[in-house]
PQR file of N, CA, C, O and H, with PARSE charges and radii, in Angstrom:
ATOM      1  N   MET A   1      37.172 137.780  48.282 -0.4000 1.5000
ATOM      2  CA  MET A   1      38.010 137.988  46.987 -0.0000 2.0000
ATOM      3  C   MET A   1      37.663 136.748  45.986  0.5500 1.7000
ATOM      4  O   MET A   1      37.265 135.637  46.337 -0.5500 1.4000
ATOM      5  N   LYS A   2      37.860 137.112  44.910 -0.4000 1.5000
ATOM      6  CA  LYS A   2      37.871 135.755  43.865 -0.0000 2.0000
ATOM      7  C   LYS A   2      38.869 135.123  43.555  0.5500 1.7000
ATOM      8  O   LYS A   2      39.858 135.766  43.202 -0.5500 1.4000
ATOM      9  H   LYS A   2      38.183 138.014  44.624  0.4000 1.0000
ATOM     10  N   LYS A   3      38.914 133.833  43.587 -0.4000 1.5000
ATOM     11  CA  LYS A   3      40.057 133.065  43.660 -0.0000 2.0000
ATOM     12  C   LYS A   3      40.969 133.663  42.544  0.5500 1.7000
ATOM     13  O   LYS A   3      42.133 133.966  42.808 -0.5500 1.4000
ATOM     14  H   LYS A   3      38.111 133.311  43.873  0.4000 1.0000
ATOM     15  N   SER A   4      40.361 133.859  41.099 -0.4000 1.5000
ATOM     16  CA  SER A   4      41.145 134.298  40.050 -0.0000 2.0000
ATOM     17  C   SER A   4      42.171 135.829  40.539  0.5500 1.7000
ATOM     18  O   SER A   4      43.216 136.108  39.952 -0.5500 1.4000
ATOM     19  H   SER A   4      39.416 133.613  40.884  0.4000 1.0000
ATOM     20  N   PHE A   5      41.695 136.529  41.506 -0.4000 1.5000
ATOM     21  CA  PHE A   5      42.303 137.670  41.943 -0.0000 2.0000
ATOM     22  C   PHE A   5      43.411 137.738  42.607  0.5500 1.7000
ATOM     23  O   PHE A   5      44.308 138.569  42.466 -0.5500 1.4000
ATOM     24  H   PHE A   5      40.846 136.303  41.983  0.4000 1.0000
ATOM     25  N   ILE A   6      43.341 136.614  43.541 -0.4000 1.5000
ATOM     26  CA  ILE A   6      44.163 136.149  44.413 -0.0000 2.0000
ATOM     27  C   ILE A   6      45.702 135.964  43.780  0.5500 1.7000
ATOM     28  O   ILE A   6      46.708 136.299  44.405 -0.5500 1.4000
ATOM     29  H   ILE A   6      42.612 135.939  43.655  0.4000 1.0000
ATOM     30  N   PRO A   7      45.723 135.418  42.535 -0.5600 1.5000
ATOM     31  CA  PRO A   7      47.330 135.046  42.110  0.2800 2.0000
ATOM     32  C   PRO A   7      47.802 136.569  41.260  0.5500 1.7000
ATOM     33  O   PRO A   7      48.968 136.962  41.266 -0.5500 1.4000
ATOM     34  N   LEU A   8      46.759 137.254  40.608 -0.4000 1.5000
ATOM     35  CA  LEU A   8      46.949 138.412  40.800 -0.0000 2.0000
ATOM     36  C   LEU A   8      47.832 139.276  41.386  0.5500 1.7000
ATOM     37  O   LEU A   8      48.934 139.602  40.944 -0.5500 1.4000
ATOM     38  H   LEU A   8      45.811 136.935  40.603  0.4000 1.0000
ATOM     39  N   LEU A   9      47.204 139.703  42.595 -0.4000 1.5000
ATOM     40  CA  LEU A   9      47.717 140.253  43.505 -0.0000 2.0000
ATOM     41  C   LEU A   9      48.908 139.806  44.084  0.5500 1.7000
ATOM     42  O   LEU A   9      49.788 140.638  44.305 -0.5500 1.4000
ATOM     43  H   LEU A   9      46.309 139.438  42.954  0.4000 1.0000
ATOM     44  N   PHE A  10      49.106 138.465  44.406 -0.4000 1.5000
ATOM     45  CA  PHE A  10      50.268 137.849  44.788 -0.0000 2.0000
ATOM     46  C   PHE A  10      51.488 137.988  43.971  0.5500 1.7000
ATOM     47  O   PHE A  10      52.605 137.944  44.485 -0.5500 1.4000
ATOM     48  H   PHE A  10      48.392 137.789  44.227  0.4000 1.0000
ATOM     49  N   TYR A  11      51.238 138.205  42.322 -0.4000 1.5000
ATOM     50  CA  TYR A  11      52.189 138.603  41.514 -0.0000 2.0000
ATOM     51  C   TYR A  11      52.511 139.948  41.857  0.5500 1.7000
ATOM     52  O   TYR A  11      53.620 140.095  42.371 -0.5500 1.4000
ATOM     53  H   TYR A  11      50.331 138.241  41.904  0.4000 1.0000
ATOM     54  N   LEU A  12      51.773 141.020  41.688 -0.4000 1.5000
ATOM     55  CA  LEU A  12      52.035 142.234  41.766 -0.0000 2.0000
ATOM     56  C   LEU A  12      52.440 142.679  43.312  0.5500 1.7000
ATOM     57  O   LEU A  12      52.800 143.846  43.461 -0.5500 1.4000
ATOM     58  H   LEU A  12      50.873 140.901  41.270  0.4000 1.0000
ATOM     59  N   VAL A  13      52.398 141.752  44.545 -0.4000 1.5000
ATOM     60  CA  VAL A  13      53.097 142.090  45.549 -0.0000 2.0000
ATOM     61  C   VAL A  13      54.678 141.846  45.217  0.5500 1.7000
ATOM     62  O   VAL A  13      55.501 142.674  45.607 -0.5500 1.4000
ATOM     63  H   VAL A  13      52.106 140.804  44.425  0.4000 1.0000
ATOM     64  N   ILE A  14      55.131 140.544  44.396 -0.4000 1.5000
ATOM     65  CA  ILE A  14      56.291 140.080  44.516 -0.0000 2.0000
ATOM     66  C   ILE A  14      57.019 140.766  43.443  0.5500 1.7000
ATOM     67  O   ILE A  14      58.238 140.931  43.397 -0.5500 1.4000
ATOM     68  H   ILE A  14      54.462 139.872  44.078  0.4000 1.0000
ATOM     69  N   LEU A  15      56.082 141.179  42.521 -0.4000 1.5000
ATOM     70  CA  LEU A  15      56.917 141.929  41.351 -0.0000 2.0000
ATOM     71  C   LEU A  15      57.435 143.319  41.902  0.5500 1.7000
ATOM     72  O   LEU A  15      58.515 143.705  41.453 -0.5500 1.4000
ATOM     73  H   LEU A  15      55.091 141.045  42.558  0.4000 1.0000
ATOM     74  N   GLN A  16      56.770 144.125  42.841 -0.4000 1.5000
ATOM     75  CA  GLN A  16      56.750 145.286  43.549 -0.0000 2.0000
ATOM     76  C   GLN A  16      58.140 145.249  44.118  0.5500 1.7000
ATOM     77  O   GLN A  16      59.026 146.037  43.787 -0.5500 1.4000
ATOM     78  H   GLN A  16      55.893 143.811  43.205  0.4000 1.0000
ATOM     79  N   ASN A  17      58.307 144.021  45.230 -0.4000 1.5000
ATOM     80  CA  ASN A  17      59.152 144.016  45.945 -0.0000 2.0000
ATOM     81  C   ASN A  17      60.642 143.514  45.274  0.5500 1.7000
ATOM     82  O   ASN A  17      61.728 143.871  45.730 -0.5500 1.4000
ATOM     83  H   ASN A  17      57.588 143.381  45.499  0.4000 1.0000
ATOM     84  N   THR A  18      60.525 142.899  44.469 -0.4000 1.5000
ATOM     85  CA  THR A  18      61.642 142.580  43.851 -0.0000 2.0000
ATOM     86  C   THR A  18      62.232 143.808  42.457  0.5500 1.7000
ATOM     87  O   THR A  18      63.363 144.293  42.426 -0.5500 1.4000
ATOM     88  H   THR A  18      59.642 142.609  44.099  0.4000 1.0000
ATOM     89  N   ALA A  19      61.423 144.010  41.705 -0.4000 1.5000
ATOM     90  CA  ALA A  19      61.918 145.530  40.927 -0.0000 2.0000
ATOM     91  C   ALA A  19      62.025 146.277  41.618  0.5500 1.7000
ATOM     92  O   ALA A  19      62.569 147.184  40.989 -0.5500 1.4000
ATOM     93  H   ALA A  19      60.504 143.616  41.730  0.4000 1.0000
ATOM     94  N   ALA A  20      61.819 146.709  42.965 -0.4000 1.5000
ATOM     95  CA  ALA A  20      62.101 148.032  43.432 -0.0000 2.0000
ATOM     96  C   ALA A  20      63.515 147.715  43.698  0.5500 1.7000
ATOM     97  O   ALA A  20      64.287 148.171  42.854 -0.5500 1.4000
ATOM     98  H   ALA A  20      61.377 145.972  43.476  0.4000 1.0000
ATOM     99  N   GLN A  21      63.995 147.109  44.573 -0.4000 1.5000
ATOM    100  CA  GLN A  21      64.944 146.769  45.175 -0.0000 2.0000
ATOM    101  C   GLN A  21      66.285 146.790  44.332  0.5500 1.7000
ATOM    102  O   GLN A  21      67.334 147.092  44.901 -0.5500 1.4000
ATOM    103  H   GLN A  21      63.368 146.739  45.259  0.4000 1.0000
ATOM    104  N   LEU A  22      66.269 146.483  43.023 -0.4000 1.5000
ATOM    105  CA  LEU A  22      67.290 146.342  41.907 -0.0000 2.0000
ATOM    106  C   LEU A  22      68.061 147.452  41.718  0.5500 1.7000
ATOM    107  O   LEU A  22      67.773 148.194  40.779 -0.5500 1.4000
ATOM    108  H   LEU A  22      65.417 146.238  42.561  0.4000 1.0000
ATOM    109  N   ARG A  23      69.171 147.761  42.571 -0.4000 1.5000
ATOM    110  CA  ARG A  23      69.756 149.256  42.150 -0.0000 2.0000
ATOM    111  C   ARG A  23      70.992 148.705  41.606  0.5500 1.7000
ATOM    112  O   ARG A  23      71.303 147.535  41.832 -0.5500 1.4000
ATOM    113  H   ARG A  23      69.405 147.157  43.333  0.4000 1.0000
ATOM    114  N   TYR A  24      72.011 149.808  40.609 -0.4000 1.5000
ATOM    115  CA  TYR A  24      72.968 149.376  39.938 -0.0000 2.0000
ATOM    116  C   TYR A  24      73.698 150.626  40.078  0.5500 1.7000
ATOM    117  O   TYR A  24      73.194 151.710  39.784 -0.5500 1.4000
ATOM    118  H   TYR A  24      71.758 150.758  40.425  0.4000 1.0000
ATOM    119  N   LEU A  25      74.945 150.480  40.548 -0.4000 1.5000
ATOM    120  CA  LEU A  25      76.009 151.510  40.466 -0.0000 2.0000
ATOM    121  C   LEU A  25      76.972 151.260  39.647  0.5500 1.7000
ATOM    122  O   LEU A  25      77.523 150.164  39.756 -0.5500 1.4000
ATOM    123  H   LEU A  25      75.355 149.599  40.787  0.4000 1.0000
ATOM    124  N   PHE A  26      77.443 152.234  38.581 -0.4000 1.5000
ATOM    125  CA  PHE A  26      78.434 151.730  37.947 -0.0000 2.0000
ATOM    126  C   PHE A  26      79.818 153.010  37.824  0.5500 1.7000
ATOM    127  O   PHE A  26      79.643 154.153  37.402 -0.5500 1.4000
ATOM    128  H   PHE A  26      76.995 153.124  38.493  0.4000 1.0000
ATOM    129  N   ASP A  27      80.827 152.579  38.192 -0.4000 1.5000
ATOM    130  CA  ASP A  27      81.814 153.405  38.654 -0.0000 2.0000
ATOM    131  C   ASP A  27      82.980 153.275  37.801  0.5500 1.7000
ATOM    132  O   ASP A  27      83.863 152.504  38.175 -0.5500 1.4000
ATOM    133  H   ASP A  27      80.969 151.650  38.535  0.4000 1.0000
ATOM    134  N   ALA A  28      83.154 154.072  36.434 -0.4000 1.5000
ATOM    135  CA  ALA A  28      84.037 153.986  35.657 -0.0000 2.0000
ATOM    136  C   ALA A  28      85.505 154.787  35.904  0.5500 1.7000
ATOM    137  O   ALA A  28      86.513 154.824  35.200 -0.5500 1.4000
ATOM    138  H   ALA A  28      82.436 154.698  36.131  0.4000 1.0000
ATOM    139  N   SER A  29      85.247 155.306  36.984 -0.4000 1.5000
ATOM    140  CA  SER A  29      86.342 156.739  37.262 -0.0000 2.0000
ATOM    141  C   SER A  29      87.442 156.171  37.531  0.5500 1.7000
ATOM    142  O   SER A  29      88.472 156.721  37.141 -0.5500 1.4000
ATOM    143  H   SER A  29      84.428 155.276  37.556  0.4000 1.0000
ATOM    144  N   ALA A  30      87.538 154.624  38.440 -0.4000 1.5000
ATOM    145  CA  ALA A  30      88.871 154.332  38.773 -0.0000 2.0000
ATOM    146  C   ALA A  30      89.812 152.949  37.903  0.5500 1.7000
ATOM    147  O   ALA A  30      90.852 152.354  38.184 -0.5500 1.4000
ATOM    148  H   ALA A  30      86.701 154.177  38.756  0.4000 1.0000
ATOM    149  N   SER A  31      88.669 152.832  36.570 -0.4000 1.5000
ATOM    150  CA  SER A  31      89.566 152.027  35.740 -0.0000 2.0000
ATOM    151  C   SER A  31      90.125 152.570  34.801  0.5500 1.7000
ATOM    152  O   SER A  31      89.682 153.518  34.152 -0.5500 1.4000
ATOM    153  H   SER A  31      87.824 153.315  36.341  0.4000 1.0000
ATOM    154  N   GLU A  32      91.273 151.944  34.633 -0.4000 1.5000
ATOM    155  CA  GLU A  32      92.554 152.114  33.901 -0.0000 2.0000
ATOM    156  C   GLU A  32      92.275 151.749  32.594  0.5500 1.7000
ATOM    157  O   GLU A  32      91.760 150.650  32.391 -0.5500 1.4000
ATOM    158  H   GLU A  32      91.632 151.174  35.161  0.4000 1.0000
ATOM    159  N   ILE A  33      92.567 152.596  31.552 -0.4000 1.5000
ATOM    160  CA  ILE A  33      92.734 152.486  29.783 -0.0000 2.0000
ATOM    161  C   ILE A  33      93.976 152.120  29.281  0.5500 1.7000
ATOM    162  O   ILE A  33      94.838 152.962  29.032 -0.5500 1.4000
ATOM    163  H   ILE A  33      92.985 153.489  31.717  0.4000 1.0000
ATOM    164  N   ASN A  34      94.155 150.762  29.091 -0.4000 1.5000
ATOM    165  CA  ASN A  34      95.228 150.220  28.732 -0.0000 2.0000
ATOM    166  C   ASN A  34      95.233 150.217  27.020  0.5500 1.7000
ATOM    167  O   ASN A  34      94.733 149.264  26.423 -0.5500 1.4000
ATOM    168  H   ASN A  34      93.454 150.078  29.293  0.4000 1.0000
ATOM    169  N   ILE A  35      95.825 151.335  26.304 -0.4000 1.5000
ATOM    170  CA  ILE A  35      95.495 151.184  24.848 -0.0000 2.0000
ATOM    171  C   ILE A  35      96.547 150.722  24.265  0.5500 1.7000
ATOM    172  O   ILE A  35      97.661 151.167  24.541 -0.5500 1.4000
ATOM    173  H   ILE A  35      96.231 152.109  26.788  0.4000 1.0000
ATOM    174  N   ARG A  36      96.323 149.588  23.211 -0.4000 1.5000
ATOM    175  CA  ARG A  36      97.555 148.971  22.687 -0.0000 2.0000
ATOM    176  C   ARG A  36      97.540 149.403  21.106  0.5500 1.7000
ATOM    177  O   ARG A  36      96.543 149.405  20.385 -0.5500 1.4000
ATOM    178  H   ARG A  36      95.418 149.226  22.987  0.4000 1.0000
ATOM    179  N   THR A  37      98.828 149.755  20.747 -0.4000 1.5000
ATOM    180  CA  THR A  37      98.809 150.029  19.314 -0.0000 2.0000
ATOM    181  C   THR A  37      99.828 148.984  18.606  0.5500 1.7000
ATOM    182  O   THR A  37     100.657 148.499  19.376 -0.5500 1.4000
ATOM    183  H   THR A  37      99.639 149.754  21.333  0.4000 1.0000
ATOM    184  N   GLY A  38      99.887 148.577  17.284 -0.4000 1.5000
ATOM    185  CA  GLY A  38     100.646 147.986  16.388 -0.0000 2.0000
ATOM    186  C   GLY A  38     100.095 146.776  16.403  0.5500 1.7000
ATOM    187  O   GLY A  38     100.619 146.040  15.567 -0.5500 1.4000
ATOM    188  H   GLY A  38      99.214 148.971  16.659  0.4000 1.0000
ATOM    189  N   GLU A  39      99.128 146.207  17.107 -0.4000 1.5000
ATOM    190  CA  GLU A  39      99.002 144.646  17.080 -0.0000 2.0000
ATOM    191  C   GLU A  39      97.899 144.456  15.807  0.5500 1.7000
ATOM    192  O   GLU A  39      97.580 143.267  15.842 -0.5500 1.4000
ATOM    193  H   GLU A  39      98.702 146.805  17.787  0.4000 1.0000
ATOM    194  N   LEU A  40      97.271 145.045  14.833 -0.4000 1.5000
ATOM    195  CA  LEU A  40      97.087 145.464  13.534 -0.0000 2.0000
ATOM    196  C   LEU A  40      97.747 145.549  12.769  0.5500 1.7000
ATOM    197  O   LEU A  40      98.028 146.747  12.737 -0.5500 1.4000
ATOM    198  H   LEU A  40      97.531 146.010  14.804  0.4000 1.0000
ATOM    199  N   LYS A  41      98.434 144.898  11.786 -0.4000 1.5000
ATOM    200  CA  LYS A  41      99.435 145.395  11.271 -0.0000 2.0000
ATOM    201  C   LYS A  41      98.891 145.710   9.685  0.5500 1.7000
ATOM    202  O   LYS A  41      98.783 144.841   8.820 -0.5500 1.4000
ATOM    203  H   LYS A  41      98.206 143.925  11.812  0.4000 1.0000
ATOM    204  N   MET A  42      98.568 147.182   9.500 -0.4000 1.5000
ATOM    205  CA  MET A  42      97.659 147.836   8.325 -0.0000 2.0000
ATOM    206  C   MET A  42      98.890 148.438   7.077  0.5500 1.7000
ATOM    207  O   MET A  42      98.462 148.855   6.000 -0.5500 1.4000
ATOM    208  H   MET A  42      98.655 147.888  10.202  0.4000 1.0000
ATOM    209  N   GLY A  43     100.345 148.422   7.354 -0.4000 1.5000
ATOM    210  CA  GLY A  43     101.145 148.570   6.755 -0.0000 2.0000
ATOM    211  C   GLY A  43     101.285 150.442   6.685  0.5500 1.7000
ATOM    212  O   GLY A  43     101.371 151.160   7.681 -0.5500 1.4000
ATOM    213  H   GLY A  43     100.692 148.083   8.228  0.4000 1.0000
ATOM    214  N   ASN A  44     101.278 150.772   5.682 -0.4000 1.5000
ATOM    215  CA  ASN A  44     101.385 152.266   5.279 -0.0000 2.0000
ATOM    216  C   ASN A  44     100.105 153.375   6.114  0.5500 1.7000
ATOM    217  O   ASN A  44      99.156 153.551   5.350 -0.5500 1.4000
ATOM    218  H   ASN A  44     101.208 150.189   4.873  0.4000 1.0000
ATOM    219  N   PRO A  45      99.985 153.893   7.079 -0.5600 1.5000
ATOM    220  CA  PRO A  45      98.669 154.598   7.463  0.2800 2.0000
ATOM    221  C   PRO A  45      98.076 155.656   6.445  0.5500 1.7000
ATOM    222  O   PRO A  45      97.031 156.245   6.719 -0.5500 1.4000
ATOM    223  N   GLY A  46      98.962 155.953   4.925 -0.4000 1.5000
ATOM    224  CA  GLY A  46      98.403 156.740   4.144 -0.0000 2.0000
ATOM    225  C   GLY A  46      99.377 158.222   4.316  0.5500 1.7000
ATOM    226  O   GLY A  46     100.507 158.202   4.803 -0.5500 1.4000
ATOM    227  H   GLY A  46      99.811 155.474   4.703  0.4000 1.0000
ATOM    228  N   PRO A  47      98.731 159.406   3.843 -0.5600 1.5000
ATOM    229  CA  PRO A  47      99.756 160.559   3.620  0.2800 2.0000
ATOM    230  C   PRO A  47      99.576 161.580   4.538  0.5500 1.7000
ATOM    231  O   PRO A  47      98.440 161.960   4.823 -0.5500 1.4000
ATOM    232  N   ALA A  48     100.268 161.919   4.884 -0.4000 1.5000
ATOM    233  CA  ALA A  48     100.293 163.049   5.953 -0.0000 2.0000
ATOM    234  C   ALA A  48      99.065 163.904   5.997  0.5500 1.7000
ATOM    235  O   ALA A  48      98.591 164.498   5.029 -0.5500 1.4000
ATOM    236  H   ALA A  48     101.191 161.610   4.653  0.4000 1.0000
ATOM    237  N   GLY A  49      98.559 163.907   7.320 -0.4000 1.5000
ATOM    238  CA  GLY A  49      97.399 164.692   7.751 -0.0000 2.0000
ATOM    239  C   GLY A  49      96.084 163.993   7.229  0.5500 1.7000
ATOM    240  O   GLY A  49      95.035 164.617   7.069 -0.5500 1.4000
ATOM    241  H   GLY A  49      98.944 163.424   8.107  0.4000 1.0000
ATOM    242  N   LYS A  50      96.240 162.537   6.958 -0.4000 1.5000
ATOM    243  CA  LYS A  50      95.024 161.655   6.561 -0.0000 2.0000
ATOM    244  C   LYS A  50      95.267 160.201   7.128  0.5500 1.7000
ATOM    245  O   LYS A  50      94.542 159.274   6.767 -0.5500 1.4000
ATOM    246  H   LYS A  50      97.093 162.031   7.088  0.4000 1.0000
ATOM    247  N   GLU A  51      96.322 160.019   8.043 -0.4000 1.5000
ATOM    248  CA  GLU A  51      96.391 158.847   8.744 -0.0000 2.0000
ATOM    249  C   GLU A  51      95.603 158.079   9.072  0.5500 1.7000
ATOM    250  O   GLU A  51      95.178 158.643  10.080 -0.5500 1.4000
ATOM    251  H   GLU A  51      96.911 160.772   8.337  0.4000 1.0000
ATOM    252  N   ILE A  52      94.934 156.981   8.973 -0.4000 1.5000
ATOM    253  CA  ILE A  52      94.533 155.968   9.741 -0.0000 2.0000
ATOM    254  C   ILE A  52      95.154 155.351  10.328  0.5500 1.7000
ATOM    255  O   ILE A  52      96.132 154.745   9.891 -0.5500 1.4000
ATOM    256  H   ILE A  52      95.279 156.523   8.154  0.4000 1.0000
ATOM    257  N   ARG A  53      94.715 155.333  11.600 -0.4000 1.5000
ATOM    258  CA  ARG A  53      95.466 154.286  12.504 -0.0000 2.0000
ATOM    259  C   ARG A  53      94.343 153.655  13.439  0.5500 1.7000
ATOM    260  O   ARG A  53      93.247 154.152  13.695 -0.5500 1.4000
ATOM    261  H   ARG A  53      93.921 155.826  11.955  0.4000 1.0000
ATOM    262  N   VAL A  54      94.892 152.382  13.913 -0.4000 1.5000
ATOM    263  CA  VAL A  54      93.525 151.488  14.837 -0.0000 2.0000
ATOM    264  C   VAL A  54      94.330 151.211  15.855  0.5500 1.7000
ATOM    265  O   VAL A  54      95.552 151.074  15.805 -0.5500 1.4000
ATOM    266  H   VAL A  54      95.783 151.978  13.705  0.4000 1.0000
ATOM    267  N   ASN A  55      93.401 151.104  17.091 -0.4000 1.5000
ATOM    268  CA  ASN A  55      94.163 150.597  18.177 -0.0000 2.0000
ATOM    269  C   ASN A  55      93.040 149.603  18.861  0.5500 1.7000
ATOM    270  O   ASN A  55      92.288 149.013  18.086 -0.5500 1.4000
ATOM    271  H   ASN A  55      92.408 151.215  17.132  0.4000 1.0000
ATOM    272  N   ASN A  56      92.877 149.368  20.435 -0.4000 1.5000
ATOM    273  CA  ASN A  56      91.913 148.061  20.694 -0.0000 2.0000
ATOM    274  C   ASN A  56      91.015 148.929  20.902  0.5500 1.7000
ATOM    275  O   ASN A  56      89.937 148.335  20.924 -0.5500 1.4000
ATOM    276  H   ASN A  56      93.488 149.847  21.065  0.4000 1.0000
ATOM    277  N   TYR A  57      90.826 150.411  21.127 -0.4000 1.5000
ATOM    278  CA  TYR A  57      89.736 150.892  21.466 -0.0000 2.0000
ATOM    279  C   TYR A  57      89.065 151.870  20.428  0.5500 1.7000
ATOM    280  O   TYR A  57      87.846 152.013  20.518 -0.5500 1.4000
ATOM    281  H   TYR A  57      91.702 150.894  21.109  0.4000 1.0000
ATOM    282  N   PHE A  58      89.775 152.580  19.418 -0.4000 1.5000
ATOM    283  CA  PHE A  58      88.972 153.385  18.543 -0.0000 2.0000
ATOM    284  C   PHE A  58      90.192 153.189  17.302  0.5500 1.7000
ATOM    285  O   PHE A  58      91.241 152.544  17.303 -0.5500 1.4000
ATOM    286  H   PHE A  58      90.766 152.464  19.345  0.4000 1.0000
ATOM    287  N   MET A  59      89.453 154.169  16.126 -0.4000 1.5000
ATOM    288  CA  MET A  59      90.485 153.918  15.292 -0.0000 2.0000
ATOM    289  C   MET A  59      90.536 155.589  14.862  0.5500 1.7000
ATOM    290  O   MET A  59      89.498 156.232  14.707 -0.5500 1.4000
ATOM    291  H   MET A  59      88.602 154.693  16.125  0.4000 1.0000
ATOM    292  N   SER A  60      91.643 156.072  14.726 -0.4000 1.5000
ATOM    293  CA  SER A  60      91.991 157.528  14.533 -0.0000 2.0000
ATOM    294  C   SER A  60      92.072 157.804  13.119  0.5500 1.7000
ATOM    295  O   SER A  60      92.705 157.070  12.360 -0.5500 1.4000
ATOM    296  H   SER A  60      92.487 155.550  14.852  0.4000 1.0000
ATOM    297  N   LEU A  61      91.468 158.814  12.746 -0.4000 1.5000
ATOM    298  CA  LEU A  61      91.590 159.545  11.334 -0.0000 2.0000
ATOM    299  C   LEU A  61      92.333 160.830  11.221  0.5500 1.7000
ATOM    300  O   LEU A  61      91.579 161.790  11.382 -0.5500 1.4000
ATOM    301  H   LEU A  61      90.954 159.410  13.362  0.4000 1.0000
ATOM    302  N   ALA A  62      93.497 161.132  11.010 -0.4000 1.5000
ATOM    303  CA  ALA A  62      94.069 162.465  11.150 -0.0000 2.0000
ATOM    304  C   ALA A  62      94.313 163.134  12.058  0.5500 1.7000
ATOM    305  O   ALA A  62      94.552 164.338  12.150 -0.5500 1.4000
ATOM    306  H   ALA A  62      94.110 160.352  10.879  0.4000 1.0000
ATOM    307  N   GLY A  63      94.213 161.770  13.285 -0.4000 1.5000
ATOM    308  CA  GLY A  63      94.732 162.469  14.735 -0.0000 2.0000
ATOM    309  C   GLY A  63      93.529 162.523  15.574  0.5500 1.7000
ATOM    310  O   GLY A  63      93.605 162.605  16.800 -0.5500 1.4000
ATOM    311  H   GLY A  63      94.019 160.792  13.210  0.4000 1.0000
ATOM    312  N   LYS A  64      92.095 162.466  14.742 -0.4000 1.5000
ATOM    313  CA  LYS A  64      90.912 162.436  15.649 -0.0000 2.0000
ATOM    314  C   LYS A  64      90.754 161.192  15.935  0.5500 1.7000
ATOM    315  O   LYS A  64      91.091 160.288  15.171 -0.5500 1.4000
ATOM    316  H   LYS A  64      92.033 162.400  13.747  0.4000 1.0000
ATOM    317  N   GLN A  65      90.045 160.956  17.451 -0.4000 1.5000
ATOM    318  CA  GLN A  65      89.410 159.814  17.489 -0.0000 2.0000
ATOM    319  C   GLN A  65      88.083 159.242  16.897  0.5500 1.7000
ATOM    320  O   GLN A  65      87.116 160.002  16.945 -0.5500 1.4000
ATOM    321  H   GLN A  65      89.771 161.690  18.072  0.4000 1.0000
ATOM    322  N   ILE A  66      87.922 158.133  16.400 -0.4000 1.5000
ATOM    323  CA  ILE A  66      86.266 157.855  15.883 -0.0000 2.0000
ATOM    324  C   ILE A  66      86.237 156.634  16.297  0.5500 1.7000
ATOM    325  O   ILE A  66      87.173 155.836  16.238 -0.5500 1.4000
ATOM    326  H   ILE A  66      88.708 157.515  16.361  0.4000 1.0000
ATOM    327  N   VAL A  67      84.892 156.394  16.839 -0.4000 1.5000
ATOM    328  CA  VAL A  67      84.362 155.125  17.421 -0.0000 2.0000
ATOM    329  C   VAL A  67      83.327 154.474  16.581  0.5500 1.7000
ATOM    330  O   VAL A  67      82.156 154.831  16.707 -0.5500 1.4000
ATOM    331  H   VAL A  67      84.132 157.041  16.887  0.4000 1.0000
ATOM    332  N   LEU A  68      83.643 153.592  15.775 -0.4000 1.5000
ATOM    333  CA  LEU A  68      82.778 152.642  15.001 -0.0000 2.0000
ATOM    334  C   LEU A  68      81.386 151.997  15.733  0.5500 1.7000
ATOM    335  O   LEU A  68      81.399 151.153  16.629 -0.5500 1.4000
ATOM    336  H   LEU A  68      84.594 153.301  15.673  0.4000 1.0000
ATOM    337  N   VAL A  69      80.429 152.487  15.245 -0.4000 1.5000
ATOM    338  CA  VAL A  69      79.451 151.948  15.458 -0.0000 2.0000
ATOM    339  C   VAL A  69      78.895 151.070  14.581  0.5500 1.7000
ATOM    340  O   VAL A  69      78.633 151.563  13.484 -0.5500 1.4000
ATOM    341  H   VAL A  69      80.418 153.173  14.517  0.4000 1.0000
ATOM    342  N   MET A  70      78.567 149.614  14.766 -0.4000 1.5000
ATOM    343  CA  MET A  70      78.207 148.471  13.481 -0.0000 2.0000
ATOM    344  C   MET A  70      76.909 147.831  14.085  0.5500 1.7000
ATOM    345  O   MET A  70      76.314 146.945  13.471 -0.5500 1.4000
ATOM    346  H   MET A  70      78.779 149.213  15.657  0.4000 1.0000
TER
END
C-alpha cells in the first residue's frame, strides 16, 4: 500500500464506525402542551368571525389555528 492511501483508509473506517452508530429517537407522544393565552395584550381581537388571537404556540384567525413560518 502507498503511504497516502493508509490515512484515507483509516478515515473511511473511522467514518463508517461513527456515522453508522448514530441513531436518534424522538417521542413527542408523552409531552404535555401548556397553551398560555392573555400574555400578549393586543386589545380588541377584531369583529366577530374574524378574531385574531395569539398564544405561546400559534396564532388563530377566526378560530382556525395558523402557524407562522418566518
